[in-house]
PDB file of N, CA, C and O in Angstrom:
ATOM      1  N   UNK A   1     -23.352  -2.180  84.390  1.00  0.00           N
ATOM      2  CA  UNK A   1     -22.424  -1.578  83.455  1.00  0.00           C
ATOM      3  C   UNK A   1     -21.302  -0.899  84.244  1.00  0.00           C
ATOM      4  O   UNK A   1     -21.552  -0.190  85.219  1.00  0.00           O
ATOM      5  N   UNK A   2     -20.071  -1.129  83.806  1.00  0.00           N
ATOM      6  CA  UNK A   2     -18.919  -0.567  84.481  1.00  0.00           C
ATOM      7  C   UNK A   2     -18.297   0.556  83.656  1.00  0.00           C
ATOM      8  O   UNK A   2     -18.594   0.710  82.471  1.00  0.00           O
ATOM      9  N   UNK A   3     -17.439   1.328  84.292  1.00  0.00           N
ATOM     10  CA  UNK A   3     -16.827   2.499  83.653  1.00  0.00           C
ATOM     11  C   UNK A   3     -16.128   2.137  82.348  1.00  0.00           C
ATOM     12  O   UNK A   3     -16.232   2.881  81.373  1.00  0.00           O
ATOM     13  N   UNK A   4     -15.426   1.027  82.309  1.00  0.00           N
ATOM     14  CA  UNK A   4     -14.695   0.625  81.107  1.00  0.00           C
ATOM     15  C   UNK A   4     -15.633   0.431  79.917  1.00  0.00           C
ATOM     16  O   UNK A   4     -15.222   0.616  78.772  1.00  0.00           O
ATOM     17  N   UNK A   5     -16.883   0.063  80.174  1.00  0.00           N
ATOM     18  CA  UNK A   5     -17.866  -0.152  79.107  1.00  0.00           C
ATOM     19  C   UNK A   5     -18.356   1.166  78.506  1.00  0.00           C
ATOM     20  O   UNK A   5     -18.949   1.170  77.427  1.00  0.00           O
ATOM     21  N   UNK A   6     -18.116   2.269  79.187  1.00  0.00           N
ATOM     22  CA  UNK A   6     -18.621   3.567  78.748  1.00  0.00           C
ATOM     23  C   UNK A   6     -17.639   4.344  77.867  1.00  0.00           C
ATOM     24  O   UNK A   6     -17.984   5.402  77.341  1.00  0.00           O
ATOM     25  N   UNK A   7     -16.440   3.834  77.706  1.00  0.00           N
ATOM     26  CA  UNK A   7     -15.425   4.539  76.910  1.00  0.00           C
ATOM     27  C   UNK A   7     -15.803   4.492  75.442  1.00  0.00           C
ATOM     28  O   UNK A   7     -15.993   3.416  74.874  1.00  0.00           O
ATOM     29  N   UNK A   8     -15.910   5.653  74.836  1.00  0.00           N
ATOM     30  CA  UNK A   8     -16.258   5.773  73.423  1.00  0.00           C
ATOM     31  C   UNK A   8     -14.972   6.020  72.632  1.00  0.00           C
ATOM     32  O   UNK A   8     -14.349   7.070  72.785  1.00  0.00           O
ATOM     33  N   UNK A   9     -14.568   5.066  71.787  1.00  0.00           N
ATOM     34  CA  UNK A   9     -13.322   5.232  71.038  1.00  0.00           C
ATOM     35  C   UNK A   9     -13.372   6.368  70.006  1.00  0.00           C
ATOM     36  O   UNK A   9     -12.334   6.749  69.465  1.00  0.00           O
ATOM     37  N   UNK A  10     -14.536   6.898  69.732  1.00  0.00           N
ATOM     38  CA  UNK A  10     -14.675   7.993  68.765  1.00  0.00           C
ATOM     39  C   UNK A  10     -14.377   9.354  69.388  1.00  0.00           C
ATOM     40  O   UNK A  10     -14.190  10.333  68.666  1.00  0.00           O
ATOM     41  N   UNK A  11     -14.330   9.429  70.714  1.00  0.00           N
ATOM     42  CA  UNK A  11     -14.007  10.688  71.387  1.00  0.00           C
ATOM     43  C   UNK A  11     -12.492  10.777  71.496  1.00  0.00           C
ATOM     44  O   UNK A  11     -11.858   9.894  72.073  1.00  0.00           O
ATOM     45  N   UNK A  12     -11.910  11.832  70.947  1.00  0.00           N
ATOM     46  CA  UNK A  12     -10.445  11.939  70.972  1.00  0.00           C
ATOM     47  C   UNK A  12      -9.926  12.241  72.379  1.00  0.00           C
ATOM     48  O   UNK A  12     -10.599  12.883  73.186  1.00  0.00           O
ATOM     49  N   UNK A  13      -8.729  11.768  72.643  1.00  0.00           N
ATOM     50  CA  UNK A  13      -8.051  12.087  73.895  1.00  0.00           C
ATOM     51  C   UNK A  13      -6.895  13.025  73.566  1.00  0.00           C
ATOM     52  O   UNK A  13      -6.180  12.819  72.585  1.00  0.00           O
ATOM     53  N   UNK A  14      -6.719  14.033  74.372  1.00  0.00           N
ATOM     54  CA  UNK A  14      -5.626  14.972  74.194  1.00  0.00           C
ATOM     55  C   UNK A  14      -4.338  14.390  74.751  1.00  0.00           C
ATOM     56  O   UNK A  14      -4.355  13.564  75.664  1.00  0.00           O
ATOM     57  N   UNK A  15      -3.231  14.832  74.190  1.00  0.00           N
ATOM     58  CA  UNK A  15      -1.912  14.507  74.727  1.00  0.00           C
ATOM     59  C   UNK A  15      -1.393  15.760  75.417  1.00  0.00           C
ATOM     60  O   UNK A  15      -1.768  16.867  75.029  1.00  0.00           O
ATOM     61  N   UNK A  16      -0.543  15.619  76.427  1.00  0.00           N
ATOM     62  CA  UNK A  16      -0.025  16.792  77.130  1.00  0.00           C
ATOM     63  C   UNK A  16       0.654  17.809  76.206  1.00  0.00           C
ATOM     64  O   UNK A  16       0.666  19.000  76.514  1.00  0.00           O
ATOM     65  N   UNK A  17       1.209  17.365  75.096  1.00  0.00           N
ATOM     66  CA  UNK A  17       1.889  18.266  74.170  1.00  0.00           C
ATOM     67  C   UNK A  17       0.969  18.979  73.196  1.00  0.00           C
ATOM     68  O   UNK A  17       1.405  19.891  72.494  1.00  0.00           O
ATOM     69  N   UNK A  18      -0.310  18.579  73.139  1.00  0.00           N
ATOM     70  CA  UNK A  18      -1.269  19.256  72.248  1.00  0.00           C
ATOM     71  C   UNK A  18      -1.479  20.685  72.724  1.00  0.00           C
ATOM     72  O   UNK A  18      -1.457  20.959  73.924  1.00  0.00           O
ATOM     73  N   UNK A  19      -1.682  21.585  71.783  1.00  0.00           N
ATOM     74  CA  UNK A  19      -1.885  22.988  72.158  1.00  0.00           C
ATOM     75  C   UNK A  19      -3.318  23.230  72.626  1.00  0.00           C
ATOM     76  O   UNK A  19      -4.227  22.449  72.343  1.00  0.00           O
ATOM     77  N   UNK A  20      -3.486  24.314  73.335  1.00  0.00           N
ATOM     78  CA  UNK A  20      -4.811  24.732  73.783  1.00  0.00           C
ATOM     79  C   UNK A  20      -5.714  24.953  72.577  1.00  0.00           C
ATOM     80  O   UNK A  20      -6.889  24.586  72.601  1.00  0.00           O
ATOM     81  N   UNK A  21      -5.167  25.553  71.523  1.00  0.00           N
ATOM     82  CA  UNK A  21      -5.948  25.792  70.301  1.00  0.00           C
ATOM     83  C   UNK A  21      -6.440  24.485  69.696  1.00  0.00           C
ATOM     84  O   UNK A  21      -7.590  24.399  69.264  1.00  0.00           O
ATOM     85  N   UNK A  22      -5.580  23.460  69.658  1.00  0.00           N
ATOM     86  CA  UNK A  22      -5.985  22.151  69.134  1.00  0.00           C
ATOM     87  C   UNK A  22      -7.102  21.548  69.980  1.00  0.00           C
ATOM     88  O   UNK A  22      -8.066  20.995  69.450  1.00  0.00           O
ATOM     89  N   UNK A  23      -6.964  21.658  71.289  1.00  0.00           N
ATOM     90  CA  UNK A  23      -7.981  21.117  72.189  1.00  0.00           C
ATOM     91  C   UNK A  23      -9.329  21.790  71.943  1.00  0.00           C
ATOM     92  O   UNK A  23     -10.361  21.121  71.887  1.00  0.00           O
ATOM     93  N   UNK A  24      -9.318  23.102  71.800  1.00  0.00           N
ATOM     94  CA  UNK A  24     -10.571  23.831  71.552  1.00  0.00           C
ATOM     95  C   UNK A  24     -11.185  23.459  70.208  1.00  0.00           C
ATOM     96  O   UNK A  24     -12.407  23.367  70.088  1.00  0.00           O
ATOM     97  N   UNK A  25     -10.351  23.244  69.199  1.00  0.00           N
ATOM     98  CA  UNK A  25     -10.855  22.811  67.883  1.00  0.00           C
ATOM     99  C   UNK A  25     -11.523  21.453  67.986  1.00  0.00           C
ATOM    100  O   UNK A  25     -12.598  21.251  67.421  1.00  0.00           O
ATOM    101  N   UNK A  26     -10.902  20.510  68.704  1.00  0.00           N
ATOM    102  CA  UNK A  26     -11.473  19.175  68.857  1.00  0.00           C
ATOM    103  C   UNK A  26     -12.784  19.229  69.620  1.00  0.00           C
ATOM    104  O   UNK A  26     -13.733  18.521  69.283  1.00  0.00           O
ATOM    105  N   UNK A  27     -12.840  20.069  70.650  1.00  0.00           N
ATOM    106  CA  UNK A  27     -14.073  20.200  71.421  1.00  0.00           C
ATOM    107  C   UNK A  27     -15.197  20.735  70.542  1.00  0.00           C
ATOM    108  O   UNK A  27     -16.329  20.255  70.605  1.00  0.00           O
ATOM    109  N   UNK A  28     -14.880  21.723  69.728  1.00  0.00           N
ATOM    110  CA  UNK A  28     -15.889  22.298  68.840  1.00  0.00           C
ATOM    111  C   UNK A  28     -16.319  21.275  67.786  1.00  0.00           C
ATOM    112  O   UNK A  28     -17.509  21.127  67.510  1.00  0.00           O
ATOM    113  N   UNK A  29     -15.364  20.585  67.210  1.00  0.00           N
ATOM    114  CA  UNK A  29     -15.663  19.601  66.163  1.00  0.00           C
ATOM    115  C   UNK A  29     -16.536  18.453  66.668  1.00  0.00           C
ATOM    116  O   UNK A  29     -17.412  17.969  65.952  1.00  0.00           O
ATOM    117  N   UNK A  30     -16.290  18.022  67.904  1.00  0.00           N
ATOM    118  CA  UNK A  30     -17.029  16.883  68.470  1.00  0.00           C
ATOM    119  C   UNK A  30     -18.173  17.309  69.388  1.00  0.00           C
ATOM    120  O   UNK A  30     -18.812  16.463  70.013  1.00  0.00           O
ATOM    121  N   UNK A  31     -18.436  18.612  69.474  1.00  0.00           N
ATOM    122  CA  UNK A  31     -19.521  19.153  70.300  1.00  0.00           C
ATOM    123  C   UNK A  31     -19.396  18.698  71.757  1.00  0.00           C
ATOM    124  O   UNK A  31     -20.351  18.201  72.353  1.00  0.00           O
ATOM    125  N   UNK A  32     -18.190  18.881  72.315  1.00  0.00           N
ATOM    126  CA  UNK A  32     -17.902  18.501  73.694  1.00  0.00           C
ATOM    127  C   UNK A  32     -17.430  19.719  74.480  1.00  0.00           C
ATOM    128  O   UNK A  32     -16.924  20.677  73.895  1.00  0.00           O
ATOM    129  N   UNK A  33     -17.590  19.690  75.781  1.00  0.00           N
ATOM    130  CA  UNK A  33     -17.097  20.781  76.626  1.00  0.00           C
ATOM    131  C   UNK A  33     -15.939  20.317  77.519  1.00  0.00           C
ATOM    132  O   UNK A  33     -15.356  21.119  78.249  1.00  0.00           O
ATOM    133  N   UNK A  34     -15.612  19.038  77.458  1.00  0.00           N
ATOM    134  CA  UNK A  34     -14.480  18.493  78.198  1.00  0.00           C
ATOM    135  C   UNK A  34     -13.827  17.395  77.375  1.00  0.00           C
ATOM    136  O   UNK A  34     -14.492  16.693  76.614  1.00  0.00           O
ATOM    137  N   UNK A  35     -12.510  17.256  77.539  1.00  0.00           N
ATOM    138  CA  UNK A  35     -11.788  16.151  76.920  1.00  0.00           C
ATOM    139  C   UNK A  35     -10.763  15.607  77.909  1.00  0.00           C
ATOM    140  O   UNK A  35     -10.193  16.357  78.702  1.00  0.00           O
ATOM    141  N   UNK A  36     -10.534  14.294  77.855  1.00  0.00           N
ATOM    142  CA  UNK A  36      -9.515  13.703  78.724  1.00  0.00           C
ATOM    143  C   UNK A  36      -8.118  13.978  78.168  1.00  0.00           C
ATOM    144  O   UNK A  36      -7.935  14.151  76.963  1.00  0.00           O
ATOM    145  N   UNK A  37      -7.149  14.013  79.061  1.00  0.00           N
ATOM    146  CA  UNK A  37      -5.746  14.126  78.676  1.00  0.00           C
ATOM    147  C   UNK A  37      -5.097  12.790  79.035  1.00  0.00           C
ATOM    148  O   UNK A  37      -5.173  12.331  80.175  1.00  0.00           O
ATOM    149  N   UNK A  38      -4.453  12.176  78.032  1.00  0.00           N
ATOM    150  CA  UNK A  38      -3.887  10.840  78.193  1.00  0.00           C
ATOM    151  C   UNK A  38      -2.454  10.830  77.673  1.00  0.00           C
ATOM    152  O   UNK A  38      -2.161  11.398  76.620  1.00  0.00           O
ATOM    153  N   UNK A  39      -1.566  10.180  78.420  1.00  0.00           N
ATOM    154  CA  UNK A  39      -0.178  10.026  77.984  1.00  0.00           C
ATOM    155  C   UNK A  39       0.233   8.577  78.177  1.00  0.00           C
ATOM    156  O   UNK A  39       0.169   8.050  79.288  1.00  0.00           O
ATOM    157  N   UNK A  40       0.659   7.928  77.084  1.00  0.00           N
ATOM    158  CA  UNK A  40       1.062   6.514  77.130  1.00  0.00           C
ATOM    159  C   UNK A  40      -0.014   5.638  77.762  1.00  0.00           C
ATOM    160  O   UNK A  40       0.274   4.806  78.623  1.00  0.00           O
ATOM    161  N   UNK A  41      -1.251   5.833  77.326  1.00  0.00           N
ATOM    162  CA  UNK A  41      -2.417   5.096  77.822  1.00  0.00           C
ATOM    163  C   UNK A  41      -2.706   5.340  79.297  1.00  0.00           C
ATOM    164  O   UNK A  41      -3.487   4.604  79.901  1.00  0.00           O
ATOM    165  N   UNK A  42      -2.092   6.359  79.885  1.00  0.00           N
ATOM    166  CA  UNK A  42      -2.310   6.704  81.292  1.00  0.00           C
ATOM    167  C   UNK A  42      -3.139   7.980  81.376  1.00  0.00           C
ATOM    168  O   UNK A  42      -2.746   9.012  80.834  1.00  0.00           O
ATOM    169  N   UNK A  43      -4.270   7.916  82.042  1.00  0.00           N
ATOM    170  CA  UNK A  43      -5.149   9.066  82.228  1.00  0.00           C
ATOM    171  C   UNK A  43      -4.456  10.104  83.101  1.00  0.00           C
ATOM    172  O   UNK A  43      -3.987   9.791  84.196  1.00  0.00           O
ATOM    173  N   UNK A  44      -4.393  11.358  82.606  1.00  0.00           N
ATOM    174  CA  UNK A  44      -3.728  12.438  83.339  1.00  0.00           C
ATOM    175  C   UNK A  44      -4.731  13.418  83.959  1.00  0.00           C
ATOM    176  O   UNK A  44      -4.418  14.092  84.940  1.00  0.00           O
ATOM    177  N   UNK A  45      -5.919  13.493  83.390  1.00  0.00           N
ATOM    178  CA  UNK A  45      -6.926  14.421  83.884  1.00  0.00           C
ATOM    179  C   UNK A  45      -7.890  14.811  82.780  1.00  0.00           C
ATOM    180  O   UNK A  45      -7.911  14.206  81.708  1.00  0.00           O
ATOM    181  N   UNK A  46      -8.682  15.825  83.057  1.00  0.00           N
ATOM    182  CA  UNK A  46      -9.663  16.301  82.095  1.00  0.00           C
ATOM    183  C   UNK A  46      -9.595  17.827  82.054  1.00  0.00           C
ATOM    184  O   UNK A  46      -9.460  18.480  83.089  1.00  0.00           O
ATOM    185  N   UNK A  47      -9.689  18.385  80.846  1.00  0.00           N
ATOM    186  CA  UNK A  47      -9.707  19.844  80.707  1.00  0.00           C
ATOM    187  C   UNK A  47     -11.050  20.265  80.126  1.00  0.00           C
ATOM    188  O   UNK A  47     -11.655  19.544  79.332  1.00  0.00           O
ATOM    189  N   UNK A  48     -11.498  21.431  80.531  1.00  0.00           N
ATOM    190  CA  UNK A  48     -12.801  21.920  80.084  1.00  0.00           C
ATOM    191  C   UNK A  48     -12.637  23.107  79.141  1.00  0.00           C
ATOM    192  O   UNK A  48     -11.634  23.820  79.168  1.00  0.00           O
ATOM    193  N   UNK A  49     -13.629  23.286  78.333  1.00  0.00           N
ATOM    194  CA  UNK A  49     -13.658  24.408  77.395  1.00  0.00           C
ATOM    195  C   UNK A  49     -13.607  25.738  78.152  1.00  0.00           C
ATOM    196  O   UNK A  49     -12.892  26.654  77.744  1.00  0.00           O
ATOM    197  N   UNK A  50     -14.356  25.849  79.245  1.00  0.00           N
ATOM    198  CA  UNK A  50     -14.367  27.082  80.040  1.00  0.00           C
ATOM    199  C   UNK A  50     -12.960  27.456  80.507  1.00  0.00           C
ATOM    200  O   UNK A  50     -12.555  28.615  80.418  1.00  0.00           O
ATOM    201  N   UNK A  51     -12.228  26.473  81.000  1.00  0.00           N
ATOM    202  CA  UNK A  51     -10.861  26.720  81.459  1.00  0.00           C
ATOM    203  C   UNK A  51      -9.990  27.215  80.313  1.00  0.00           C
ATOM    204  O   UNK A  51      -9.272  28.204  80.459  1.00  0.00           O
ATOM    205  N   UNK A  52     -10.052  26.533  79.175  1.00  0.00           N
ATOM    206  CA  UNK A  52      -9.173  26.855  78.050  1.00  0.00           C
ATOM    207  C   UNK A  52      -9.516  28.189  77.405  1.00  0.00           C
ATOM    208  O   UNK A  52      -8.622  28.902  76.948  1.00  0.00           O
ATOM    209  N   UNK A  53     -10.791  28.534  77.361  1.00  0.00           N
ATOM    210  CA  UNK A  53     -11.186  29.802  76.746  1.00  0.00           C
ATOM    211  C   UNK A  53     -10.724  31.006  77.564  1.00  0.00           C
ATOM    212  O   UNK A  53     -10.599  32.106  77.025  1.00  0.00           O
ATOM    213  N   UNK A  54     -10.471  30.814  78.846  1.00  0.00           N
ATOM    214  CA  UNK A  54     -10.052  31.914  79.712  1.00  0.00           C
ATOM    215  C   UNK A  54      -8.542  32.088  79.793  1.00  0.00           C
ATOM    216  O   UNK A  54      -8.055  32.889  80.591  1.00  0.00           O
ATOM    217  N   UNK A  55      -7.794  31.347  78.977  1.00  0.00           N
ATOM    218  CA  UNK A  55      -6.339  31.452  78.991  1.00  0.00           C
ATOM    219  C   UNK A  55      -5.873  32.376  77.867  1.00  0.00           C
ATOM    220  O   UNK A  55      -6.427  32.336  76.769  1.00  0.00           O
ATOM    221  N   UNK A  56      -4.867  33.203  78.127  1.00  0.00           N
ATOM    222  CA  UNK A  56      -4.453  34.215  77.153  1.00  0.00           C
ATOM    223  C   UNK A  56      -3.701  33.671  75.934  1.00  0.00           C
ATOM    224  O   UNK A  56      -3.821  34.235  74.846  1.00  0.00           O
ATOM    225  N   UNK A  57      -2.937  32.602  76.088  1.00  0.00           N
ATOM    226  CA  UNK A  57      -2.080  32.123  74.996  1.00  0.00           C
ATOM    227  C   UNK A  57      -2.504  30.727  74.577  1.00  0.00           C
ATOM    228  O   UNK A  57      -2.208  29.756  75.272  1.00  0.00           O
ATOM    229  N   UNK A  58      -3.199  30.612  73.441  1.00  0.00           N
ATOM    230  CA  UNK A  58      -3.693  29.300  73.035  1.00  0.00           C
ATOM    231  C   UNK A  58      -2.652  28.465  72.291  1.00  0.00           C
ATOM    232  O   UNK A  58      -2.973  27.379  71.808  1.00  0.00           O
ATOM    233  N   UNK A  59      -1.412  28.947  72.189  1.00  0.00           N
ATOM    234  CA  UNK A  59      -0.321  28.152  71.614  1.00  0.00           C
ATOM    235  C   UNK A  59       0.376  27.303  72.672  1.00  0.00           C
ATOM    236  O   UNK A  59       1.167  26.421  72.337  1.00  0.00           O
ATOM    237  N   UNK A  60       0.089  27.564  73.943  1.00  0.00           N
ATOM    238  CA  UNK A  60       0.699  26.805  75.028  1.00  0.00           C
ATOM    239  C   UNK A  60       0.220  25.356  75.001  1.00  0.00           C
ATOM    240  O   UNK A  60      -0.908  25.086  74.586  1.00  0.00           O
ATOM    241  N   UNK A  61       1.067  24.418  75.439  1.00  0.00           N
ATOM    242  CA  UNK A  61       0.628  23.018  75.498  1.00  0.00           C
ATOM    243  C   UNK A  61      -0.321  22.785  76.674  1.00  0.00           C
ATOM    244  O   UNK A  61      -0.293  23.508  77.669  1.00  0.00           O
ATOM    245  N   UNK A  62      -1.139  21.785  76.537  1.00  0.00           N
ATOM    246  CA  UNK A  62      -2.089  21.405  77.581  1.00  0.00           C
ATOM    247  C   UNK A  62      -1.368  21.113  78.899  1.00  0.00           C
ATOM    248  O   UNK A  62      -1.903  21.388  79.973  1.00  0.00           O
ATOM    249  N   UNK A  63      -0.173  20.563  78.822  1.00  0.00           N
ATOM    250  CA  UNK A  63       0.574  20.226  80.047  1.00  0.00           C
ATOM    251  C   UNK A  63       0.809  21.453  80.925  1.00  0.00           C
ATOM    252  O   UNK A  63       0.945  21.323  82.142  1.00  0.00           O
ATOM    253  N   UNK A  64       0.859  22.639  80.324  1.00  0.00           N
ATOM    254  CA  UNK A  64       1.062  23.869  81.097  1.00  0.00           C
ATOM    255  C   UNK A  64      -0.146  24.246  81.953  1.00  0.00           C
ATOM    256  O   UNK A  64      -0.011  25.004  82.913  1.00  0.00           O
ATOM    257  N   UNK A  65      -1.317  23.727  81.616  1.00  0.00           N
ATOM    258  CA  UNK A  65      -2.535  24.120  82.336  1.00  0.00           C
ATOM    259  C   UNK A  65      -3.168  22.977  83.126  1.00  0.00           C
ATOM    260  O   UNK A  65      -4.229  23.150  83.728  1.00  0.00           O
ATOM    261  N   UNK A  66      -2.528  21.819  83.127  1.00  0.00           N
ATOM    262  CA  UNK A  66      -3.115  20.666  83.817  1.00  0.00           C
ATOM    263  C   UNK A  66      -3.295  20.918  85.317  1.00  0.00           C
ATOM    264  O   UNK A  66      -4.210  20.362  85.925  1.00  0.00           O
ATOM    265  N   UNK A  67      -2.454  21.731  85.913  1.00  0.00           N
ATOM    266  CA  UNK A  67      -2.601  22.015  87.347  1.00  0.00           C
ATOM    267  C   UNK A  67      -3.868  22.811  87.627  1.00  0.00           C
ATOM    268  O   UNK A  67      -4.346  22.828  88.762  1.00  0.00           O
ATOM    269  N   UNK A  68      -4.425  23.476  86.603  1.00  0.00           N
ATOM    270  CA  UNK A  68      -5.651  24.244  86.751  1.00  0.00           C
ATOM    271  C   UNK A  68      -6.906  23.404  86.484  1.00  0.00           C
ATOM    272  O   UNK A  68      -8.023  23.831  86.778  1.00  0.00           O
ATOM    273  N   UNK A  69      -6.708  22.214  85.928  1.00  0.00           N
ATOM    274  CA  UNK A  69      -7.831  21.372  85.513  1.00  0.00           C
ATOM    275  C   UNK A  69      -8.503  20.695  86.708  1.00  0.00           C
ATOM    276  O   UNK A  69      -7.916  20.550  87.781  1.00  0.00           O
ATOM    277  N   UNK A  70      -9.744  20.289  86.487  1.00  0.00           N
ATOM    278  CA  UNK A  70     -10.498  19.576  87.516  1.00  0.00           C
ATOM    279  C   UNK A  70      -9.868  18.217  87.785  1.00  0.00           C
ATOM    280  O   UNK A  70      -9.304  17.595  86.885  1.00  0.00           O
ATOM    281  N   UNK A  71      -9.967  17.765  89.014  1.00  0.00           N
ATOM    282  CA  UNK A  71      -9.511  16.428  89.361  1.00  0.00           C
ATOM    283  C   UNK A  71     -10.718  15.504  89.317  1.00  0.00           C
ATOM    284  O   UNK A  71     -11.618  15.599  90.152  1.00  0.00           O
ATOM    285  N   UNK A  72     -10.727  14.620  88.345  1.00  0.00           N
ATOM    286  CA  UNK A  72     -11.811  13.653  88.182  1.00  0.00           C
ATOM    287  C   UNK A  72     -11.181  12.270  88.173  1.00  0.00           C
ATOM    288  O   UNK A  72     -10.289  11.986  87.374  1.00  0.00           O
ATOM    289  N   UNK A  73     -11.652  11.421  89.062  1.00  0.00           N
ATOM    290  CA  UNK A  73     -11.079  10.091  89.182  1.00  0.00           C
ATOM    291  C   UNK A  73     -12.183   9.047  89.066  1.00  0.00           C
ATOM    292  O   UNK A  73     -13.234   9.153  89.697  1.00  0.00           O
ATOM    293  N   UNK A  74     -11.918   8.040  88.245  1.00  0.00           N
ATOM    294  CA  UNK A  74     -12.823   6.899  88.120  1.00  0.00           C
ATOM    295  C   UNK A  74     -11.971   5.684  87.796  1.00  0.00           C
ATOM    296  O   UNK A  74     -10.986   5.782  87.065  1.00  0.00           O
ATOM    297  N   UNK A  75     -12.352   4.548  88.338  1.00  0.00           N
ATOM    298  CA  UNK A  75     -11.641   3.316  88.002  1.00  0.00           C
ATOM    299  C   UNK A  75     -12.467   2.521  87.006  1.00  0.00           C
ATOM    300  O   UNK A  75     -13.689   2.662  86.947  1.00  0.00           O
ATOM    301  N   UNK A  76     -11.806   1.697  86.235  1.00  0.00           N
ATOM    302  CA  UNK A  76     -12.508   0.961  85.178  1.00  0.00           C
ATOM    303  C   UNK A  76     -13.546  -0.014  85.711  1.00  0.00           C
ATOM    304  O   UNK A  76     -14.453  -0.411  84.979  1.00  0.00           O
ATOM    305  N   UNK A  77     -13.428  -0.402  86.966  1.00  0.00           N
ATOM    306  CA  UNK A  77     -14.354  -1.374  87.551  1.00  0.00           C
ATOM    307  C   UNK A  77     -15.511  -0.723  88.297  1.00  0.00           C
ATOM    308  O   UNK A  77     -16.361  -1.431  88.837  1.00  0.00           O
ATOM    309  N   UNK A  78     -15.568   0.611  88.342  1.00  0.00           N
ATOM    310  CA  UNK A  78     -16.668   1.277  89.042  1.00  0.00           C
ATOM    311  C   UNK A  78     -17.969   1.098  88.261  1.00  0.00           C
ATOM    312  O   UNK A  78     -17.989   1.107  87.031  1.00  0.00           O
ATOM    313  N   UNK A  79     -19.033   0.938  89.006  1.00  0.00           N
ATOM    314  CA  UNK A  79     -20.356   0.776  88.407  1.00  0.00           C
ATOM    315  C   UNK A  79     -20.852   2.149  87.930  1.00  0.00           C
ATOM    316  O   UNK A  79     -20.465   3.183  88.473  1.00  0.00           O
ATOM    317  N   UNK A  80     -21.701   2.138  86.922  1.00  0.00           N
ATOM    318  CA  UNK A  80     -22.273   3.360  86.353  1.00  0.00           C
ATOM    319  C   UNK A  80     -22.889   4.250  87.418  1.00  0.00           C
ATOM    320  O   UNK A  80     -22.691   5.465  87.384  1.00  0.00           O
ATOM    321  N   UNK A  81     -23.619   3.693  88.348  1.00  0.00           N
ATOM    322  CA  UNK A  81     -24.269   4.489  89.381  1.00  0.00           C
ATOM    323  C   UNK A  81     -23.263   5.156  90.325  1.00  0.00           C
ATOM    324  O   UNK A  81     -23.536   6.232  90.857  1.00  0.00           O
ATOM    325  N   UNK A  82     -22.125   4.539  90.534  1.00  0.00           N
ATOM    326  CA  UNK A  82     -21.080   5.161  91.339  1.00  0.00           C
ATOM    327  C   UNK A  82     -20.487   6.366  90.612  1.00  0.00           C
ATOM    328  O   UNK A  82     -20.151   7.374  91.234  1.00  0.00           O
ATOM    329  N   UNK A  83     -20.365   6.254  89.308  1.00  0.00           N
ATOM    330  CA  UNK A  83     -19.809   7.350  88.506  1.00  0.00           C
ATOM    331  C   UNK A  83     -20.710   8.580  88.515  1.00  0.00           C
ATOM    332  O   UNK A  83     -20.244   9.719  88.545  1.00  0.00           O
ATOM    333  N   UNK A  84     -21.986   8.320  88.491  1.00  0.00           N
ATOM    334  CA  UNK A  84     -22.946   9.428  88.469  1.00  0.00           C
ATOM    335  C   UNK A  84     -22.895  10.164  89.786  1.00  0.00           C
ATOM    336  O   UNK A  84     -23.626  11.135  89.979  1.00  0.00           O
TER     337      UNK A  84
END
């Protein structure tokens, strides 16, 4: 099984212009602690609930905090065991 096979279309992806508040709502609604940030089908990174909850202004866009986010890289052809 490769990374591309693991993508769940039901998990929402954030856009850089989405607010921190929107991201936290989606995480709560889908019972997730991390969400990917995607722009024009290009993966930009992943933000975590812990990071977003510690920010003072939840009206700010996600793009303002991407430099604080974890760097997670995976290619679509990587095997499941490599991802783990």
